[in-house]
C-alpha positions as CSV (number, residue, x, y, z in Angstrom):
1,M,9.8,1.8,19.8
2,T,9.1,1.8,16.1
3,I,7.4,4.7,14.3
4,D,6.2,4.0,10.8
5,H,5.8,7.2,8.8
6,V,3.4,6.7,5.9
7,L,4.1,9.7,3.6
8,S,1.4,10.8,1.2
9,I,3.7,12.8,-1.1
10,W,2.2,15.4,-3.4
11,D,4.3,16.7,-6.2
12,F,3.0,20.0,-7.7
13,G,3.8,21.1,-11.2
14,G,5.8,24.3,-11.0
15,Q,4.5,25.9,-14.1
16,D,2.5,29.1,-13.6
17,R,-0.6,27.7,-15.2
18,F,-1.0,25.2,-12.3
19,Q,-0.6,27.6,-9.4
20,F,-4.4,28.1,-9.0
21,I,-4.8,24.5,-7.8
22,L,-2.2,24.6,-5.1
23,P,-4.2,26.1,-2.2
24,T,-6.9,23.5,-2.6
25,Y,-4.6,20.5,-2.9
26,M,-2.3,21.8,-0.1
27,K,-5.0,21.5,2.6
28,G,-4.1,19.1,5.3
29,T,-0.4,19.3,4.5
30,N,1.9,18.4,7.5
31,L,5.3,19.2,5.9
32,L,6.2,21.4,3.0
33,L,9.5,20.8,1.1
34,Y,10.7,23.7,-1.0
35,I,13.1,22.7,-3.8
36,I,15.9,25.1,-4.9
37,D,17.8,24.4,-8.1
38,P,21.2,26.1,-8.2
39,C,21.2,25.7,-12.0
40,S,18.1,28.1,-12.1
41,L,18.7,29.9,-8.9
42,N,16.8,33.1,-9.6
43,I,13.8,31.2,-10.8
44,S,13.9,28.9,-7.8
45,I,14.2,31.7,-5.3
46,G,11.5,33.8,-7.1
47,Y,9.1,30.9,-7.1
48,I,9.5,30.1,-3.4
49,K,9.2,33.8,-2.4
50,N,6.1,34.4,-4.5
51,E,4.2,31.1,-4.6
52,G,5.5,30.0,-1.2
53,Y,4.0,33.2,0.3
54,N,0.7,32.4,-1.4
55,L,0.8,28.8,-0.1
56,K,1.6,29.8,3.5
57,R,-1.4,32.2,3.5
58,S,-3.7,29.2,2.7
59,L,-2.2,26.8,5.3
60,Q,-2.0,26.5,9.0
61,P,1.6,27.0,10.2
62,I,3.5,23.8,9.3
63,P,7.1,22.8,9.2
64,E,9.1,23.7,6.0
65,L,12.3,22.3,4.7
66,Y,14.5,23.9,2.1
67,I,16.3,21.5,-0.2
68,K,19.0,22.4,-2.6
69,T,19.0,19.8,-5.4
70,K,21.5,18.9,-8.2
71,C,24.5,19.2,-5.9
72,D,26.4,17.0,-8.3
73,L,26.3,19.9,-10.7
74,I,28.2,22.3,-8.6
75,G,30.7,24.0,-10.9
76,F,28.2,24.3,-13.8
77,D,28.1,28.1,-13.5
78,E,31.3,29.7,-14.8
79,E,30.3,33.0,-13.2
80,K,29.6,31.8,-9.7
81,D,31.2,29.2,-7.5
82,S,29.4,27.0,-5.0
83,A,30.1,29.4,-2.1
84,Q,28.5,32.3,-4.0
85,I,25.5,30.2,-4.8
86,D,25.2,29.1,-1.2
87,G,25.5,32.7,-0.1
88,E,22.7,33.8,-2.4
89,I,20.4,31.0,-1.1
90,A,21.3,31.9,2.5
91,S,20.5,35.6,2.0
92,A,17.2,34.7,0.2
93,F,16.1,32.5,3.1
94,P,17.8,33.8,6.2
95,G,17.8,31.5,9.2
96,K,16.6,28.5,7.2
97,E,18.7,25.3,7.1
98,I,19.3,24.4,3.5
99,I,19.7,20.6,2.9
100,P,21.9,19.8,-0.1
101,V,21.1,16.6,-2.0
102,S,21.8,15.0,-5.3
103,S,19.1,12.7,-6.7
104,K,21.7,11.4,-9.2
105,T,24.4,10.4,-6.7
106,G,22.3,10.0,-3.6
107,Q,24.4,12.6,-1.7
108,G,22.5,14.0,1.3
109,F,19.5,11.6,1.1
110,D,20.3,9.9,4.4
111,T,20.4,13.3,6.1
112,L,17.2,14.4,4.4
113,I,15.3,11.2,5.4
114,S,16.5,11.5,9.0
115,I,15.4,15.2,9.1
116,I,11.9,14.3,7.6
117,K,11.4,11.6,10.2
118,N,12.4,13.8,13.1
119,V,10.4,16.8,11.9
120,L,7.2,14.7,11.4
121,S,7.7,13.0,14.8
122,M,7.9,16.4,16.5
123,Y,4.9,17.7,14.4
124,H,2.8,14.8,15.5
125,D,4.2,14.9,19.0
126,V,5.2,11.2,19.2
127,Q,8.2,11.7,21.4
128,N,6.3,10.7,24.5
129,C,4.6,7.6,23.0
130,T,5.3,4.3,24.8
131,G,4.5,1.8,22.0
132,D,4.8,1.4,18.3
133,K,3.0,4.0,16.2
134,T,2.0,4.6,12.6
135,I,1.7,8.2,11.5
136,T,0.3,9.3,8.2
137,S,1.6,12.6,7.0
138,K,0.8,14.7,3.9
139,V,4.1,16.0,2.4
140,A,3.9,18.6,-0.3
141,I,6.8,19.3,-2.6
142,A,6.9,22.7,-4.2
143,G,9.2,24.5,-6.5
144,A,9.5,26.0,-10.0
145,G,9.2,23.7,-13.0
146,G,12.3,21.6,-13.7
147,V,14.0,22.0,-10.4
148,G,14.1,18.3,-9.6
149,K,11.0,17.6,-7.5
150,T,9.9,14.4,-9.3
151,T,13.5,13.1,-9.5
152,L,13.9,13.7,-5.8
153,I,10.7,11.8,-5.0
154,D,11.8,8.9,-7.2
155,R,15.2,8.7,-5.4
156,L,13.4,8.9,-2.0
157,I,11.0,6.1,-2.9
158,T,13.2,3.8,-5.0
159,G,16.7,4.7,-3.9
160,R,17.7,5.1,-7.5
161,F,18.2,7.9,-10.0
162,N,15.6,8.1,-12.8
163,A,16.9,10.2,-15.7
164,D,13.7,9.8,-17.6
165,T,11.4,12.0,-15.6
166,T,9.2,14.6,-17.3
167,L,7.7,17.8,-15.9
168,T,4.7,17.1,-13.7
169,V,1.5,18.3,-15.2
170,G,-0.7,19.5,-12.4
171,V,-0.3,17.2,-9.5
172,S,1.3,13.8,-8.9
173,Y,0.7,11.7,-5.9
174,K,2.8,8.8,-4.3
175,V,2.9,7.0,-1.0
176,H,6.0,5.9,0.8
177,R,6.8,4.4,4.2
178,L,9.8,5.4,6.4
179,T,10.5,3.4,9.5
180,Q,12.1,5.1,12.5
181,E,13.5,3.3,15.5
182,T,13.6,5.3,18.7
183,E,14.6,4.7,22.2
184,K,11.9,3.1,24.3
185,K,10.3,5.4,26.9
186,E,10.0,4.1,30.4
């Protein structure tokens, strides 16, 4: 059986001046991706804890994934090593799986794509389908400004690193298709 996931990907500018539009644009979201940048850890965590709380209040319960970007830059902080950074992230979001990725090297993207497919299949309850299926899902990507949301989307869609991205002003929207082969149900 083949499941085609058509992702409507919404990239929200992380600057404070755009936060008022999030609750309106978030309606109908099926999956929320929070982006954590270890290079600006306190800002990333603060954004998710504050704005993430506000977003959750405006949404029905939906799956959330926590993604640590810029994993190729580990070692950038002379005061903290990667274990300390991972510890801070784990204590900020206890019980949450943190998915490490690098938009530059592609590290972790196969895992991220697999998790997205599986989470959306469970969310839309397609495990018991007997034939091919197409699912359209709205995926929102949220995080502070400059954490790597747009670069992550570019890597997801094109498979390449784009070093020329700029901060998203307001909202950006893209569509991407992921195909998932599953075992055929009898």
